[in-house]
C-alpha positions in Angstrom: 263.1 237.5 98.5 260.2 238.8 99.4 258.9 241.8 97.1 260.5 245.3 98.8 257.4 247.0 99.0 256.1 244.1 101.5 258.8 245.0 104.0 258.6 248.2 105.6 261.1 247.6 109.0 264.8 247.2 108.2 267.1 247.0 111.0 271.2 246.6 111.3 273.2 246.6 114.0 274.6 250.2 113.8 273.1 253.7 112.6 276.9 254.1 110.3 275.3 250.6 108.2 271.9 251.4 108.3 272.5 254.8 106.6 275.0 253.3 103.7 271.8 251.1 103.2 270.0 253.8 102.5 272.2 255.9 100.5 273.1 252.8 98.6 269.3 252.2 97.7 268.5 255.8 97.4 270.8 256.0 94.9 269.6 253.4 92.5 265.8 253.1 91.5 265.3 251.1 94.2 261.5 250.2 95.5 263.5 250.3 98.8 264.1 254.1 98.9 260.3 254.6 99.0 258.6 251.5 101.1 261.2 250.8 103.8 261.9 251.8 107.1 265.3 251.5 107.7 267.1 252.1 110.8 269.2 250.5 113.9 267.7 248.1 116.5 268.5 251.0 119.2 266.8 253.6 117.4 263.7 251.5 116.0 262.9 251.1 119.8 263.8 254.3 120.7 261.4 255.5 118.4 258.6 253.0 119.5 259.3 254.2 122.9 258.5 257.6 122.5 254.8 256.9 121.1 254.2 253.9 123.1 256.8 254.0 126.4 255.8 255.4 129.7 256.7 258.8 130.1 260.5 257.8 130.9 263.3 257.8 128.8 265.7 255.1 127.8 268.7 255.6 129.5 271.6 256.2 127.8 274.8 254.3 128.0 276.5 256.6 130.2 273.6 256.6 131.6 273.9 252.7 132.2 277.1 252.7 133.6 276.6 255.1 136.5 273.7 253.5 137.3 274.7 250.4 138.2 278.0 252.3 139.8 275.0 253.9 141.4 273.9 250.6 142.4 276.6 248.9 143.2 277.6 251.6 145.6 274.8 251.6 147.2 275.1 251.6 151.6 274.0 248.0 152.0 275.5 246.5 148.3 274.9 243.8 146.0 278.4 241.8 147.5 279.9 242.8 143.9 283.0 245.0 144.3 282.4 248.7 142.4 284.7 248.1 140.3 284.7 249.3 136.2 285.4 246.1 135.4 281.9 244.1 137.3 280.3 247.2 135.8 280.8 246.6 132.3 279.9 242.8 133.0 276.4 243.5 134.1 276.2 245.9 131.0 276.6 242.7 129.4 274.2 241.0 131.3 271.8 243.4 130.7 272.1 243.6 127.1 271.6 239.6 127.0 269.0 239.1 129.8 267.1 242.3 130.4 263.7 242.2 129.5 263.3 238.6 128.9 260.5 236.0 130.3 263.6 234.3 131.7 265.2 236.6 133.9 261.8 238.4 134.8 261.4 235.0 136.5 264.8 235.2 138.5 263.5 239.0 139.4 260.5 238.2 140.9 261.9 234.6 142.6 260.2 232.5 140.2 262.9 230.8 139.1 265.3 229.2 141.1 269.1 230.3 139.8 272.6 229.2 141.2 274.3 230.9 144.3 276.5 232.1 142.8 274.8 234.1 139.9 272.3 235.7 142.6 274.8 238.7 143.8 274.4 239.3 139.3 270.2 239.5 139.9 270.2 241.4 143.4 272.6 244.2 141.1 270.3 244.2 138.7 267.5 244.5 140.3 269.1 247.6 142.5 270.3 248.9 138.8 266.5 248.9 137.5 265.7 250.6 141.3 268.6 253.6 140.1 267.1 254.1 136.9 263.6 254.0 137.6 264.1 257.1 140.5 265.6 259.2 138.2 262.9 258.3 136.0 264.9 256.4 133.4 264.4 252.7 131.4 266.9 250.4 130.9 266.6 249.7 126.6 265.6 245.6 127.7 262.6 246.7 130.2 261.5 248.8 127.8 261.3 246.3 125.1 259.1 243.8 127.3 257.0 247.0 128.7 256.3 247.6 124.6 255.9 243.9 123.6 253.6 243.8 126.8 251.0 246.5 125.6 251.2 245.3 122.4 250.9 241.7 123.3 246.6 240.7 121.0 247.2 243.3 119.1 247.3 242.5 115.5 250.7 242.5 113.6 251.0 244.9 110.5 254.2 245.1 109.3 257.2 242.9 108.1 261.2 242.9 109.4 264.6 242.5 107.8 267.1 242.4 110.5 270.7 242.5 109.0 273.8 241.3 110.2 272.4 241.5 113.6 271.2 238.7 116.3 268.1 240.1 118.8 268.4 239.7 122.2 265.7 238.3 124.2 263.7 241.0 125.1 263.7 243.0 121.2 262.6 239.3 119.7 259.2 239.3 122.0 259.1 243.0 120.7 259.1 242.6 117.5 256.9 239.7 117.8 254.2 241.4 119.0 254.7 244.5 116.1 255.6 242.6 112.7 253.8 240.0 111.4 257.0 238.3 110.5 260.8 238.9 111.2 263.8 237.2 108.3 267.2 238.2 109.6 269.2 238.2 106.7 273.4 238.7 106.4 275.8 240.5 104.6 277.9 238.0 104.4 277.6 235.1 102.9 278.9 232.8 105.4 282.3 231.5 103.3 285.8 233.8 102.6 285.2 234.1 98.2 287.8 235.4 95.8 288.1 239.3 95.0 284.9 239.3 92.0 286.0 239.3 88.4 289.5 242.3 87.6 290.3 242.6 90.4 294.3 242.2 90.6 295.9 239.9 93.8 299.3 241.0 96.0 300.6 240.1 98.9 303.3 242.6 101.0 305.7 241.0 103.1 308.4 243.3 105.2 311.1 241.6 107.2 309.9 243.3 110.1 308.6 246.7 111.7 311.3 248.7 110.8 311.0 247.8 107.3 307.2 247.9 107.3 306.0 252.0 106.7 309.0 252.0 103.9 306.8 249.1 102.3 303.5 250.7 103.3 304.1 254.2 101.7 305.8 253.0 99.0 303.1 250.6 97.8 300.3 252.9 98.8 302.2 255.8 96.4 302.3 253.6 93.4 298.4 252.6 93.9 297.2 256.2 94.7 298.3 257.1 91.7 296.1 255.0 89.6 292.8 256.2 91.7 291.8 256.1 95.5 293.4 253.5 98.4 291.6 252.7 101.6 293.6 251.2 104.3 292.9 248.2 107.1 294.8 248.0 109.9 294.7 247.3 113.7 295.8 250.4 114.4 294.7 253.1 112.0 295.6 256.1 113.8 299.4 254.6 114.5 299.5 253.8 110.8 298.2 256.5 109.7 301.5 259.1 111.3 303.8 256.5 110.0 302.7 256.9 106.3 301.1 260.9 106.4 304.9 262.0 106.0 305.2 260.7 102.7 302.3 261.0 101.5 301.9 264.7 102.2 305.6 264.7 100.9 304.1 262.9 97.6 301.5 265.5 97.0 298.5 263.3 98.1 295.9 263.8 100.6 295.6 260.9 103.0 292.5 260.5 106.3 292.0 258.7 108.8 288.8 256.8 110.4 289.9 256.1 114.0 289.2 257.0 117.4 291.3 257.3 120.6 291.2 256.8 123.9 290.4 259.5 126.6 293.7 259.0 128.6 295.9 259.9 125.4 294.3 263.2 124.3 296.1 265.7 126.2 293.0 267.1 127.7 292.2 263.8 129.4 296.1 263.2 129.8 295.7 266.0 132.3 292.1 265.2 134.2 293.9 261.8 134.6 297.2 263.3 135.9 295.5 265.8 138.5 293.5 262.8 140.0 296.6 261.0 140.3 298.1 263.8 142.5 295.2 264.4 144.2 294.9 261.3 145.6 297.9 259.3 145.8 299.4 258.8 149.1 303.0 261.1 148.4 303.3 263.9 145.7 303.4 261.7 141.9 306.5 263.3 140.8 305.5 261.5 137.7 302.1 262.7 137.9 303.1 265.9 138.4 305.4 265.9 135.6 302.8 264.7 133.0 300.3 267.6 134.1 302.8 270.6 134.2 304.4 269.6 130.3 300.7 269.2 128.9 299.1 271.8 127.0 296.4 272.3 129.2 298.7 273.6 132.3 299.1 276.9 131.0 303.0 276.5 131.5 305.9 277.1 129.8 308.2 274.1 129.4 310.7 276.0 131.7 308.6 276.7 134.4 306.9 272.8 134.0 310.9 272.1 133.9 312.0 274.0 136.9 309.0 272.7 139.2 310.3 269.6 138.2 313.4 269.8 139.3 312.3 271.6 143.0 310.1 268.2 143.5 312.4 265.7 142.6 314.7 267.0 145.4 312.7 267.4 148.2 311.3 264.1 149.2 309.8 266.0 151.8 307.5 267.9 149.9 304.0 266.7 151.2 301.4 265.9 148.6 299.5 268.9 150.2 302.5 271.3 150.0 302.6 269.3 146.3 299.1 271.0 145.9 299.6 274.5 147.5 301.9 275.1 145.2 300.2 273.8 141.7 297.6 276.0 142.4 299.6 278.6 142.6 300.9 277.9 139.0 297.9 277.0 137.6 294.8 277.9 137.5 294.0 274.9 134.9 295.2 273.0 137.8 292.6 274.3 140.2 289.8 273.6 137.8 290.6 270.2 137.0 290.7 269.2 140.8 287.0 270.3 140.9 286.2 268.8 137.7 288.1 265.2 139.5 286.5 265.9 143.0 282.8 266.7 141.8 280.6 265.6 139.4 278.6 268.7 139.0 281.8 270.7 138.1 281.0 270.2 135.0 280.0 273.9 133.8 284.0 274.6 134.3 284.5 272.2 130.9 283.4 275.6 129.0 286.7 277.2 129.9 288.5 273.9 128.3 286.1 274.4 125.7 288.1 278.2 125.5 291.6 277.1 126.3 291.9 273.8 123.4 290.7 276.2 120.7 292.9 279.4 122.3 296.0 276.9 122.7 297.0 276.7 118.7 296.1 273.0 118.4 295.2 272.1 114.4 291.5 271.9 113.8 291.8 268.2 114.3 293.5 268.0 117.6 290.8 271.0 118.2 288.0 268.7 117.7 290.0 265.3 119.2 289.7 267.7 122.9 286.2 268.9 121.9 285.0 265.3 122.1 286.7 264.4 125.6 285.4 268.2 127.1 282.0 266.8 126.0 282.3 262.8 126.9 283.8 263.6 129.9 280.4 266.3 130.2 277.9 263.4 129.3 279.8 261.4 132.5 279.3 263.9 134.7 275.5 264.8 133.6 274.7 260.8 133.5 275.9 260.1 137.2 274.0 263.6 138.9 271.1 262.1 137.3 271.0 258.9 138.5 273.0 259.9 142.2 276.8 257.8 141.0 279.3 259.9 142.5 283.2 261.5 141.2 284.6 258.2 141.3 282.4 256.6 138.5 283.3 259.5 136.8 286.8 258.3 136.9 286.7 255.1 136.2 284.5 255.3 133.0 286.2 258.2 131.8 289.2 255.6 131.7 287.2 253.1 129.0 286.0 256.3 127.0 287.4 256.3 123.3 286.4 259.7 121.4 286.6 260.9 118.0 290.1 261.7 116.6 289.5 260.9 112.3 291.4 263.7 110.0 292.4 264.5 107.3 294.9 266.3 105.2 292.9 268.4 103.2 289.3 270.0 102.9 288.0 267.3 100.5 287.5 263.5 100.1 291.4 262.1 100.9 292.7 259.7 98.5 294.4 257.4 100.8 291.8 256.9 103.4 292.6 254.6 106.8 290.1 252.6 108.8 289.8 250.3 111.7 289.9 246.8 110.4 287.0 246.1 112.3 284.9 248.7 111.3 285.1 248.8 107.6 281.7 250.8 107.3 283.3 254.1 108.4 285.2 254.5 105.2 281.9 255.5 103.6 280.1 254.3 100.3 282.8 255.2 98.0 284.0 253.1 95.1 288.0 252.1 96.5 289.9 250.9 93.2 292.5 250.0 95.9 292.4 248.7 99.7 295.6 247.7 101.5 294.5 245.1 104.2 297.8 245.7 107.1 298.8 243.8 110.2 297.1 240.5 109.3 298.9 238.1 111.5 297.1 236.0 113.6 298.5 238.3 117.2 296.8 241.6 115.3 293.5 239.3 115.2 293.0 236.2 117.4 290.4 234.1 116.9 288.8 234.7 120.8 285.6 234.3 122.3 285.2 236.4 125.2 283.5 234.2 127.7 282.7 235.4 131.2 280.2 235.4 134.1 277.4 237.4 132.3 277.6 234.9 129.5 277.1 231.7 131.4 274.9 233.4 133.1 272.5 234.1 130.0 273.6 230.6 128.7 272.2 229.3 132.2 269.0 231.3 131.7 268.7 230.0 127.6 269.0 233.3 126.7 272.6 233.9 125.3 272.9 235.1 121.6 275.0 233.1 119.7 278.4 234.8 119.3 281.8 233.8 116.9 284.5 235.5 116.9 285.6 233.5 113.9 282.3 234.6 111.7 283.0 238.8 113.2 286.9 238.6 111.2 285.5 236.8 108.7 282.4 239.4 107.6 284.9 243.0 108.7 287.4 240.7 105.9 284.9 240.2 103.5 283.7 243.6 103.4 287.4 244.6 102.8 288.1 242.5 100.4 284.3 243.7 98.4 285.7 247.0 98.7 289.0 246.6 96.4 287.2 247.2 92.5 291.3 247.1 90.9 293.5 246.4 93.5 293.4 244.3 96.7 296.8 243.8 99.0 296.8 242.0 101.6 300.5 242.8 104.0 301.6 240.5 107.0 305.7 241.4 108.6 307.8 238.1 108.5 308.8 238.6 111.8 307.9 240.2 114.8 309.9 242.0 117.4 311.9 239.3 118.7 313.0 238.1 115.4 309.8 235.4 114.9 308.1 234.3 112.6 304.9 235.6 112.1 301.9 233.9 110.9 298.9 234.7 109.0 294.9 235.5 110.8 292.8 233.0 110.4 291.3 234.9 107.9 293.8 235.3 105.2 294.1 231.5 106.1 291.1 230.4 104.3 291.4 233.1 101.7 294.3 231.8 100.3 292.6 228.6 100.7 290.3 229.6 97.6 293.0 229.7 95.3 294.4 226.2 96.3 294.7 223.0 94.3 294.5 220.9 97.5 293.7 222.7 100.6 294.7 219.6 102.5 297.9 219.1 100.9 300.2 221.0 103.7 303.3 221.0 101.1 301.4 223.3 98.8 301.9 226.3 101.3 305.0 225.0 103.4 307.4 228.3 102.9 307.5 231.3 104.9 305.2 233.3 103.1 302.3 230.4 104.0 301.1 230.6 100.4 300.2 228.6 97.3 302.8 228.2 94.0 299.8 230.4 92.0 300.8 233.2 94.7 303.4 233.9 95.1 303.7 236.4 91.6 304.1 239.4 92.5 305.8 239.8 95.7 306.3 243.0 97.3 308.6 243.2 100.0 311.6 245.1 102.0 314.1 244.1 103.8 315.4 246.0 107.2 318.9 246.2 106.3 318.5 249.4 103.8 318.0 251.2 107.8 318.6 254.7 106.7 315.9 254.2 103.5 313.8 252.5 105.8 314.2 255.3 108.5 313.8 258.2 106.4 310.5 257.0 104.3 312.6 258.3 100.8 314.4 256.4 98.5 319.0 256.8 98.4 320.2 258.0 100.3 319.4 261.9 101.3 321.1 264.9 100.4 325.0 264.6 102.5 324.3 268.3 105.0 327.7 267.4 106.7 330.2 265.3 106.8 330.9 264.1 110.6 333.5 261.7 111.9 331.7 258.8 114.1 332.1 259.8 118.0 334.6 257.9 120.0 334.0 257.2 123.5 337.4 256.3 124.3 338.9 259.9 123.9 338.0 263.7 124.4 339.8 264.3 120.8 339.0 268.5 120.6 341.7 270.6 121.9 339.1 273.2 122.7 337.6 270.5 125.2 339.8 269.2 126.7 340.2 272.3 128.0 336.8 271.6 129.6 337.7 268.5 131.0 338.0 269.9 134.3 336.1 273.3 135.5 337.4 275.6 137.4 336.8 275.2 141.7 335.1 276.8 143.7 335.0 277.3 146.9 334.2 279.5 150.1 334.2 283.2 149.5 334.3 282.4 146.4 338.2 281.5 146.2 339.0 280.2 142.4 341.7 277.4 141.4 341.9 277.3 137.9 344.2 274.5 137.8 343.5 270.8 137.2 341.5 270.2 141.1 340.3 266.8 142.7 339.5 265.0 145.4 340.6 261.2 146.3 337.2 259.6 145.3 337.5 261.3 141.9 340.9 260.0 141.4 339.4 257.3 142.1 336.4 256.9 139.8 339.3 258.0 137.0 341.4 255.0 138.3 338.8 252.4 138.3 337.3 253.2 135.0 337.8 256.3 133.1 334.4 256.5 131.7 332.9 256.4 134.5 334.8 258.7 136.4 333.7 261.3 133.0 329.6 260.6 133.4 329.9 260.4 136.9 332.0 263.7 137.4 331.9 265.8 134.4 328.8 265.0 133.4 326.5 264.8 136.3 324.4 261.8 135.0 323.7 260.8 138.3 320.3 260.9 139.3 318.5 264.3 139.4 315.6 263.3 142.7 317.0 263.5 146.6 317.7 259.9 147.8 317.5 257.6 150.3 320.6 255.3 150.0 323.9 254.9 150.3 324.5 258.4 150.0 322.6 259.8 152.7 323.6 257.3 154.6 327.0 257.2 154.4 326.7 260.9 155.0 324.6 260.3 158.1 327.1 258.4 159.9 330.4 259.9 159.4 328.4 263.4 160.7 327.4 261.2 164.1 330.5 259.3 164.2 332.8 262.6 164.2 329.8 263.8 166.7 329.8 260.9 168.8 334.5 261.3 168.7 333.9 265.2 169.9 331.5 264.2 173.2 333.5 261.6 174.2 336.7 263.1 173.7 335.0 266.2 175.8 333.5 264.2 179.0 334.9 260.7 178.9 338.7 259.8 177.7 341.0 260.2 174.5 339.6 256.6 172.9 336.4 254.1 173.7 338.4 250.7 175.2 336.1 247.7 177.0 336.1 250.6 180.2 334.2 252.9 178.6 331.5 251.1 176.9 329.0 251.6 178.7 329.8 255.5 178.3 329.9 255.2 174.8 327.5 253.7 173.9 325.2 256.7 176.7 327.0 259.5 174.4 326.0 257.4 171.0 322.3 257.1 171.7 322.5 260.7 173.0 324.1 262.1 169.3 322.1 259.2 167.4 319.1 260.7 168.6 319.9 264.0 167.5 321.2 263.5 164.5 318.2 261.8 163.0 316.0 264.9 164.2 318.3 267.1 162.7 318.2 265.3 159.9 314.4 267.0 158.9 316.3 270.8 160.1 318.3 270.4 156.6 318.5 271.0 153.3 317.6 269.0 150.8 321.3 269.5 148.9 323.0 268.4 151.8 322.4 264.7 151.1 320.4 264.6 154.4 318.8 261.3 155.7 314.8 261.3 156.2 312.8 258.5 156.0 308.7 259.5 155.3 307.7 255.5 155.3 307.8 253.2 157.6 309.7 251.1 156.2 312.7 253.4 155.6 312.2 254.1 159.0 313.3 251.2 159.9 316.1 251.4 157.7 317.2 254.3 159.8 316.5 252.2 163.0 318.7 249.4 161.9 321.5 252.2 160.7 322.0 253.7 163.9 321.8 250.0 165.6 324.5 249.5 163.5 326.6 252.6 164.8 325.9 251.2 168.1 327.2 247.9 167.8 330.1 249.0 165.9 331.5 250.6 169.0 332.5 247.6 170.5 335.1 246.7 167.6 335.9 250.4 167.7 337.2 249.5 171.6 339.7 247.4 169.5 340.8 248.8 166.9 344.0 250.1 167.9 344.0 250.2 170.7 347.7 252.6 170.8 346.3 255.2 168.7 343.7 258.0 169.4 341.1 259.5 167.4 343.3 262.4 166.5 341.2 264.8 163.7 337.5 263.7 162.4 336.0 265.2 158.7 339.5 266.9 158.7 339.1 269.2 155.3 341.8 270.2 152.5 339.6 273.4 151.5 339.6 274.7 148.1 341.8 278.3 149.1 344.6 275.6 150.6 344.3 273.2 147.7 347.5 270.7 148.4 350.0 270.1 145.2 349.6 266.2 144.8 350.5 264.1 141.8 351.3 267.2 139.2 347.8 268.8 140.2 346.0 270.2 143.2 343.8 267.7 145.7 340.8 268.7 148.0 338.9 266.6 150.2 337.6 265.5 153.6 339.5 262.9 155.0 336.9 261.0 157.8 339.3 260.5 160.5 342.8 260.4 161.3 344.8 258.7 164.7 347.9 259.2 166.0 349.4 257.5 168.6 352.5 258.7 171.0 355.5 258.2 169.0 353.8 260.3 166.3 352.7 257.5 164.1 349.4 257.7 162.2 346.7 255.5 160.4 343.9 257.0 158.0 340.7 255.7 158.5 337.9 256.1 156.0 334.0 254.7 157.3 332.6 252.4 154.8 329.2 250.6 155.3 330.3 247.7 153.6 333.8 246.4 151.8 334.1 244.1 149.5 337.5 242.6 148.7 338.4 245.6 146.1 339.6 247.4 148.7 342.4 245.5 149.9 345.7 246.3 148.8 346.7 242.7 147.6 344.9 239.8 144.9 344.8 236.6 147.3 346.8 234.1 146.3 344.5 232.2 144.6 344.5 234.6 142.2 348.5 235.5 142.0 349.0 237.6 145.1 349.3 241.1 142.3 349.2 244.9 144.0 345.4 245.9 143.0 344.8 249.5 141.5 342.2 251.1 142.4 341.0 251.8 145.6 343.4 254.7 146.4 341.6 257.3 148.6 343.0 256.6 151.3 346.5 255.9 150.0 346.3 259.9 148.8 345.1 261.5 152.1 347.8 259.5 153.8 350.2 261.3 151.4 348.2 264.5 151.9 348.9 264.1 155.4 352.5 263.1 155.5 353.4 266.2 154.0 350.5 268.5 155.6 350.6 267.5 159.1 354.3 265.8 159.0 353.1 262.5 160.5 355.1 259.3 159.6 352.2 257.7 158.4 351.6 253.7 158.9 348.2 252.7 157.5 345.5 253.8 155.2 342.7 251.7 156.4 338.4 251.4 154.9 337.1 250.6 158.1 333.3 248.9 157.6 330.6 249.8 160.4 328.1 247.1 158.8 327.1 244.5 160.1 330.2 242.0 160.0 333.2 243.7 161.3 335.1 244.1 158.0 339.0 246.3 157.9 340.3 246.3 154.1 343.5 248.6 153.1 346.9 248.6 153.3 349.2 248.1 156.8 352.3 248.9 157.5 354.0 245.5 158.7 355.6 248.0 161.8 351.7 247.5 163.6 350.5 244.4 164.2 347.5 243.0 162.0 346.1 241.3 165.7 345.6 245.5 166.7 343.1 246.0 163.8 340.2 243.2 164.1 338.1 242.0 160.9 341.4 243.1 158.6 342.7 240.6 156.0 346.7 240.0 156.9 347.6 238.1 153.9 345.9 240.9 151.6 346.3 244.5 153.5 349.8 244.3 155.0 352.1 246.2 152.9 355.0 243.8 151.6 357.9 246.5 150.7 357.3 245.8 146.6 358.4 249.4 146.5 360.8 250.0 148.9 360.6 248.6 153.2 358.9 251.7 154.2 355.0 252.2 154.2 356.0 256.3 152.6 357.6 254.0 149.4 354.1 252.9 148.1 352.9 256.2 148.9 355.2 258.1 146.5 354.9 255.0 144.2 350.8 255.8 144.4 351.4 259.2 143.8 353.2 258.7 140.7 351.3 256.1 139.0 348.6 258.3 139.6 350.3 261.3 138.4 350.6 259.2 134.8 346.9 258.4 135.3 346.0 262.5 135.4 347.9 262.9 132.5 346.1 260.9 130.3 343.1 262.2 132.1 343.9 265.8 131.0 345.3 265.0 127.4 341.7 263.5 126.9 342.0 259.7 127.7 338.6 258.1 129.1 337.7 254.9 127.2 335.7 252.6 128.9 338.3 250.5 130.9 336.7 248.9 134.7 339.2 247.8 136.9 336.7 244.8 138.4 333.4 244.0 138.3 333.2 246.2 141.2 333.7 249.4 139.8 331.0 249.2 137.5 328.9 249.4 140.5 326.8 253.4 140.3 327.5 253.9 136.8 324.9 255.1 135.3 325.9 254.4 131.5 324.3 250.6 131.7 325.0 250.0 127.6 328.5 250.2 128.1 330.4 247.6 126.3 332.9 247.1 128.7 330.1 247.3 131.6 331.1 243.9 134.4 328.5 242.9 136.6 
């Protein structure tokens, strides 16, 4: 090694390593502390340019990114997409090639390049022009300029370059400045054993639920003996999993980490506003993200209220949504300006003040200020080179800001750092090093190859990069920090309970202890360790769920004992009294007795738990929909209005002779129905399409309703519609099955003999609506679909008709009718009816009303069970689980 006095310049990859080198040698009586100039490569180039440059400034990374956006977004373009991915690729290419002789020849056109790379050359040519207009220069170009100016002058100094391969342009500059340049590595090239006296142990939690407890327990044990350094793939997540138990034990801890800009409070609000402003419609999710963000200035109650209003009105336009947000939040208007203009960075001062006033803890305030500062730098860079606000938004998505924090003001006893940035731990002596996540998924060996590296190789200026060497260097650095103990941790199983495998560096490390590294049997065990390393293993299983979750040893003190909840029944007498709430009708009329609609009763019979979820807990979606409910209401309204007009102006019933007139009336009704939907309230189940696709769905529905008239002309020719949407209101609730009944009957048809058929319209019908099972399944009577049978009994008692049918009539593409029909009615008069499964066979007596009475008795028993709190999940058929919100129900079918 040369004497330190002869080495005047020492270069490192970054300033943190350079600073660590200075401190290390300043603490000892070392010639380096007096004779050497120590800096990062970037600082060395910048310092040289400040003395020897042409007056331009070296572009910062933000300015380079914005300049590339401006170059790609220029009117004539370079034939490349203006995306952040392309910008990032061009930054890598500029780092490798710009300033080299080979690339200079390509820029001048003196060197032929493959056609696939020509757009890259043109893009960097435009990039340099953009920088020049802004009086900026790329660092690679600066190196070339300084090297050419120094050409022929005697080189005075010598240099040592640690852990970095210089670019072609940097090599050119170094050759012109130094008599010699020596490359050195702080890593010896091979992973070795820890230094003598270091206690080595391996930790193996069985899975991710056991990992936090094992690490907390291990770290607390070692922290009682001295300082602990933890390396992790995601240091913030690891810190957050450990900070509570460590604080509880009185152990100060900290983390050195960076967080994505979009994961900060400020960044989330910024991107939420961007999504709201530039979406095709009102973006409900982004609105909720912004409203619940601390920077919105709204309370949680105000945020949830606005969210509910937005979700229940699908006609709210993006413009209306924006106006409403501006009215509620001044911050939203400021964010709009930030998103829309690169000149609006003066507003960032407002958000800095807000960060300090929102009551965040000090680390969170610092994190928000760092995010705001990073955005300010981007916006200033965009203004400098003429890039637009879109470029700022895209580049901001890749920003990372400092998120370091600690639970104490002084140096923490436990520190968590990124395993790939061990230098962020400083120069402290660490008694124990705990290396987490040491599996091959967390730390894969993967060399990045893209068009930039391929072109650099084509030119012959690509720097050699080996991902495994970088991993080895980081691993060796962590091992070297351990003074007393080293712990290497790896989960034995991943999230899917599959086995994990050690990282490549761990395998090489373990090989240092093996008698024969080629003997696979030596490490043929679940730990992949030789016998000499099996002593002192730290293990933790996932069977101790409560301890693992609470991060406490032993069972915590019992605060109260509660019985295990059951979803099968409501036990509390007070809760039973609330099973059915009083029903309020028009004019404030109240029915305190249990009062049901036919659809509620049917829901309970199909599955008691489904009734409880939908009818009592109301777990249905809060958003205004565009589906079966809305289409059903539209169809019911159209069919009702059609027959009212048809009967008033044409005839009592559609038949073959009046079909053309019926179609004309239906056309008129459908046009008016579609138009009137947009004047109705969101709570009315209106059918309002908001896209071309939904418009086509409404068109299809209208076509089906018009085609239904052909079937209507053949349906029950001896009957005529008597009533449409016949209502049993709350103030006239009907006694049925020991309770009160309310509801609305789609249609009642009556013949000249006073016989009635109940009709319920359905957009689609399945065999579940038939009265009987088919012969292949035993021909038993079904129990679930009773809505028309209930209404049939109501019509029989309220209106005095002899009911002979309770039908479900489909208006879908296929002619289908289901339900129950008296044997007194000719099945041929009901096209689409399956007579073998729908005609009543006299199971409870010869008359159809015997079926109605038996159904009422069965329902009375069911409602008694309901009022007793029986709500067990017992689906009658797979169809009963359709539209049920309890997707995790253990009895769910289909």
